[in-house]
Structure formats: C-alpha cells, structure tokens
C-alpha positions as CSV (number, residue, x, y, z in Angstrom):
1,M,3.1,-26.1,-0.6
2,T,4.5,-22.6,0.1
3,T,2.7,-19.5,-1.0
4,L,4.3,-17.0,-3.4
5,W,4.9,-14.5,-0.5
6,E,6.6,-17.0,1.5
7,A,8.8,-18.0,-1.5
8,F,9.6,-14.3,-2.0
9,L,10.5,-13.8,1.6
10,G,12.8,-16.9,1.5
11,L,14.9,-15.3,-1.2
12,P,18.3,-13.7,-0.4
13,V,18.2,-9.9,0.0
14,L,19.8,-9.3,-3.4
15,A,17.3,-11.4,-5.3
16,R,14.4,-10.0,-3.3
17,V,15.3,-6.5,-4.0
18,T,15.9,-7.2,-7.8
19,V,12.5,-9.0,-8.1
20,A,10.5,-6.3,-6.2
21,T,12.0,-3.5,-8.2
22,G,11.6,-5.3,-11.5
23,F,8.0,-6.0,-10.6
24,V,7.2,-2.5,-9.6
25,C,8.9,-0.9,-12.7
26,G,7.2,-3.4,-14.9
27,L,3.8,-2.6,-13.4
28,L,4.4,1.1,-13.7
29,G,5.6,0.7,-17.4
30,G,2.6,-1.5,-18.2
31,V,0.2,1.3,-16.8
32,V,2.1,3.9,-18.8
33,G,2.0,1.7,-22.0
34,L,-1.8,1.2,-21.5
35,L,-2.4,5.0,-21.3
36,V,-0.1,5.8,-24.3
37,G,-1.6,2.9,-26.3
38,L,-5.3,4.0,-25.5
39,D,-4.3,7.5,-26.6
40,A,-2.7,6.4,-29.7
41,N,-4.8,3.5,-31.0
42,P,-7.2,1.8,-28.6
43,G,-7.4,-1.3,-30.7
44,T,-3.7,-2.1,-30.2
45,A,-3.4,-0.7,-26.7
46,W,-2.3,-4.1,-25.3
47,F,0.7,-4.2,-27.5
48,A,1.8,-0.9,-26.0
49,V,1.5,-2.5,-22.6
50,I,4.0,-5.1,-23.7
51,E,6.2,-2.8,-25.5
52,L,6.7,-0.4,-22.5
53,G,6.1,-2.8,-19.6
54,L,8.7,-5.5,-20.6
55,P,11.5,-3.1,-21.0
56,S,10.6,-1.2,-17.9
57,S,10.7,-4.5,-16.0
58,V,14.1,-5.4,-17.3
59,A,15.4,-1.9,-16.5
60,G,13.9,-2.3,-13.1
61,C,15.6,-5.6,-12.5
62,F,19.0,-4.0,-13.3
63,L,18.2,-1.0,-11.1
64,G,17.1,-3.3,-8.2
65,F,20.2,-5.4,-8.6
66,F,22.5,-2.5,-8.3
67,A,20.5,-1.0,-5.5
68,G,20.7,-4.4,-3.8
69,L,24.4,-4.6,-4.2
70,A,24.8,-1.1,-2.8
71,W,22.5,-2.0,0.2
72,I,24.5,-5.0,0.9
73,G,27.9,-3.2,0.6
74,L,26.7,-0.4,3.0
75,K,25.5,-3.0,5.4
76,N,28.8,-4.9,5.4
77,R,30.7,-1.6,5.6
78,K,28.8,-0.6,8.8
79,R,29.9,-3.8,10.5
80,S,33.7,-3.4,9.8
C-alpha cells in the first residue's frame, strides 16, 4: 500500500501542480473563511470555512492547471 505522498509524487507534472495549488488555495481560503466567520457570527463560522474554502480550492485548481500548462510549455520550448 502506497502512502499519500508517494501517490502524489507518482502523478504527472500537470496533475501534481493542479492538486498542490488547489490544496494550498483551499487551505488559505478556509483559514480566511474561518476568520471572517468568527468575526461575523461565531456560531456559524464553519459554514464560512466551506463557503470560502471550497471556491478558493476550485479557483486554485484552475490556476494550478494553467500554471502547469505554462510550465510544461516552457519546458518543451527550451528543448526545441
């Protein structure tokens, strides 16, 4: 059985960049959501984590996908 880190490293570069960027952006969005939620209404702060963390994660995946495409394109351009 492989660990999560080994499975992550086994992914192609584009998928690895997409997953990593989505994770980091989702984590940052969740922290911001928690802070905003605690400031607005502490009883419903966890909903703010989801409301800001989930869209941040999706946006991060798109950002990472296009950054990965650019990285692969630049890498291939240097070879030719």
